[in-house]
C-alpha positions as CSV (number, residue, x, y, z in Angstrom):
1,Q,-0.1,-0.3,-0.2
2,V,1.3,3.7,-0.9
3,H,2.5,5.4,2.2
4,L,3.4,9.3,1.8
5,V,4.7,10.9,5.1
6,E,5.5,14.8,5.3
7,S,7.8,16.2,8.0
8,G,9.1,19.9,8.2
9,G,6.4,22.2,9.1
10,G,5.6,24.1,11.5
11,P,5.5,27.8,12.7
12,V,7.8,30.5,11.3
13,Q,8.6,34.8,11.0
14,A,7.4,36.4,7.8
15,G,10.2,36.1,5.3
16,G,11.5,32.8,7.2
17,S,12.7,29.3,5.4
18,L,12.0,26.0,5.6
19,R,12.1,22.1,4.4
20,L,9.8,20.1,4.2
21,S,10.3,16.3,3.8
22,C,8.2,13.8,2.3
23,A,8.7,9.9,2.8
24,A,6.3,7.1,0.1
25,S,6.6,3.7,1.2
26,G,5.1,0.8,0.0
27,L,4.9,1.8,-3.9
28,P,4.4,-1.5,-6.4
29,Y,6.9,-0.1,-8.7
30,A,10.8,1.5,-8.4
31,Y,9.8,5.3,-6.7
32,S,12.0,6.8,-9.3
33,T,9.6,6.2,-12.0
34,Y,6.6,8.5,-10.2
35,C,5.8,12.4,-10.8
36,M,5.9,13.7,-7.3
37,A,3.9,17.0,-6.1
38,W,3.4,19.4,-3.1
39,F,0.0,20.2,-3.0
40,R,-0.8,23.0,-0.1
41,Q,-4.5,23.3,1.7
42,V,-6.8,26.0,3.5
43,A,-8.8,24.6,5.6
44,G,-12.5,25.9,3.6
45,K,-10.3,26.1,0.3
46,E,-9.5,23.2,-2.4
47,R,-7.2,21.6,-2.2
48,E,-3.9,23.3,-4.4
49,G,-0.7,22.3,-6.6
50,V,2.3,23.8,-5.8
51,A,5.2,21.8,-6.7
52,A,6.0,19.4,-9.0
53,I,9.1,17.5,-10.6
54,S,9.8,15.0,-13.6
55,P,10.5,11.1,-12.1
56,A,14.0,11.8,-13.0
57,G,14.2,14.9,-11.0
58,N,15.6,17.6,-13.9
59,V,12.3,19.0,-14.6
60,Q,9.9,21.0,-11.8
61,F,7.0,23.0,-12.2
62,Y,6.0,26.2,-10.0
63,V,2.2,27.6,-9.6
64,D,3.4,31.4,-10.4
65,S,2.7,32.3,-6.6
66,V,6.2,30.5,-5.5
67,K,8.4,30.1,-8.2
68,G,11.2,32.1,-7.2
69,R,11.2,31.3,-3.1
70,F,9.9,27.0,-3.8
71,T,12.5,24.5,-4.8
72,I,11.5,20.8,-5.7
73,S,13.5,17.9,-5.5
74,R,13.8,15.0,-4.7
75,D,16.6,11.8,-3.5
76,N,15.8,8.8,-5.6
77,E,17.7,6.6,-3.9
78,K,16.3,7.4,-0.7
79,G,12.8,7.6,-1.5
80,A,12.2,11.3,-0.5
81,L,10.3,14.2,-1.7
82,Y,11.6,17.7,-0.3
83,L,10.5,21.5,-0.8
84,Q,12.4,24.2,0.2
85,M,10.7,27.3,1.0
86,N,11.9,30.9,1.1
87,D,10.7,33.6,2.0
88,L,7.5,33.3,3.1
89,K,4.7,35.0,3.5
90,D,1.6,34.9,5.2
91,D,-0.6,33.5,1.8
92,D,1.8,30.7,2.4
93,S,0.4,28.6,5.6
94,A,-1.8,26.2,4.8
95,T,-1.1,22.4,5.4
96,Y,1.5,20.9,2.9
97,H,0.8,17.1,1.4
98,C,3.1,15.3,-0.7
99,A,1.3,13.2,-3.6
100,I,2.3,10.9,-6.1
101,D,1.0,10.0,-9.9
102,V,0.2,6.1,-9.3
103,W,-1.3,5.6,-12.2
104,T,0.5,6.9,-15.5
105,R,4.5,6.9,-14.1
106,G,5.7,9.8,-16.3
107,G,4.8,11.6,-19.0
108,Y,3.7,15.2,-18.1
109,C,3.8,15.7,-14.8
110,G,2.3,19.9,-13.9
111,D,-0.4,18.2,-14.5
112,Y,-2.3,18.8,-11.3
113,L,-4.9,16.1,-11.9
114,K,-2.9,13.2,-12.5
115,Y,-2.1,13.2,-8.7
116,G,-4.4,10.7,-7.0
117,R,-2.5,9.5,-3.7
118,W,-1.4,12.3,-0.8
119,G,0.1,11.8,2.6
120,Q,-1.3,12.9,5.1
121,G,-0.3,16.6,5.3
122,T,2.7,19.2,7.7
123,Q,1.1,22.1,9.0
124,V,3.5,25.2,7.5
125,T,2.2,28.4,9.4
126,V,3.6,32.1,8.8
127,S,3.0,34.7,10.8
128,S,4.1,38.4,9.9
C-alpha cells in the first residue's frame, strides 16, 4: 500500500525559510519512475498544486505564486521528496501534502489533476 509521510512543517516568521520532506513507501514500482508533487490546502478551500517534479528530478513545475521562492527536489535512492521554501509569506500558511501519480508513472508531471494519492500533510504557519 502506498504510504507518504510528510515532515518539516511548523511556525515561521514571514521572510523565513522551511524545508519540507516526504518519505514514500509501499510503491509497486521503483520510486524513480513516478511524478511527485507538493500540494497545499487551507481549511475551507480546495487543495492547490504548488510544485511538481519529473521522475528523474530534472524538470520542475511551479505555480506562479511560489516561483523564485520554492524549490522542489527529490532523492530517488532514498525515496524522498523535498520542498525548500524561502521568503515565506502569510499566504503560504497551509497544510502541505506530498502527492504521487500512481497511475500514469511519467508523462507530463505538471498536470496536477493526475495525482491520486496524498500524505496526511504537515502544517506550515507563517506569521508577520
